[in-house]
N, C-alpha and C positions, 0 to 999 in steps of 0.2 A: 402126464409124461408118456403113458402106454399109448395114448392117441398119437403121439408124435412117432413112436416107434412103429406102430401100425401103418401110419402113412408112408414112412420110410421104406418099410418092407414092400409095400404095394408099389412104390416108384421102382424099386429094384427089380421087381418082377415083369416090369413093362419092357417091351422091346426097345432097343437103343435107337431104332430107326421107325419112322412112321410107315408102317406096312400099307396103309391105305393110299400111299403116294404111288404104289405101283399099279398099273392098269393091266390086268390079266385078260382082258377081252380079246386079245389076239390081234388087236389093230393098234399099231404104234405109230406115232407122228414121225418118228425118225425113219427117213428113207435112206437105206444103205446103198452100196455100190450096185452097178448093173449086174444083171445075169449074163452069163456067157452068150446066151441066145441074143440078148439085146446088143451086146457089144459086136457080135458077129454082123449085125445089120447096119452098123455105123458106116457112113459114106463121107467123102469130102463135102464140106460146107455144113455138116451136121453140127449143131451146138451140143455141148456137153458141159459137165463139171469134170474137172480133172485135177488130181492131187499132184502138186508140184513137188520138187525135190526136198523142200523143207516142211512139207506136210500139209500145207494149205490147200484147201479146195477152191479153184478158181474157174470162173466162166471161161470157156475155151471153145475153139472150133477145130474140127478135123480138117486139115488141109490136104492131106495126102494118104493113101492106103496102099500097102504092099503086103499081101496076105493078111496075117494077124498084127502086123505093124502098122501103127497110125502115127502120122506126124501131127502133132497138137500144138495149136497156137493159142496163147493165152490172151484173151481180149484186153486191149489197152497196154499191152507190153511190145517191146521191140521184138521182131522176128528172131534176133539173135538167142532169144529165150525158148524158141520152139524146141519141142523134143520129140523123139521117137518113143513110142510106148508099145509094148506087145500086151494086148489085152488078155492072151492065153496065160501069160506069167505074171501080169500085174492088174488083174481084174479089179483089185480094191481100189485102184486109183481112178476108176471110171464111175461116174453117176450121172443120172438124168440132169439135164440143163436146169440150173437153178435150184435144184433139190437140196443142195448143201451150201453152195456159194451165196445164195440169196436169203439165207436164213437171217432173221433179226435177232 
């Protein structure tokens, strides 16, 4: 019976999560949003990933630019769903083409 108590105590001292599941190498496979410098370089016809109004990242194309405002067309969607998005205020909506929308 002491053996069972020892095993139980050992289990209770173990972390609740697998700490070896975290990669501390500094290189992570998840690619986040664009940098401001990358967004500033966007021009009409550039392909991007853009987060729509319900939070999904979709493959899209820049169709117009006015200062920091970009008109974004979602591939495969009617142009009535095109949106204007200001990358200086909504940078988290912009990502490199396919970096989020094309993940398996």
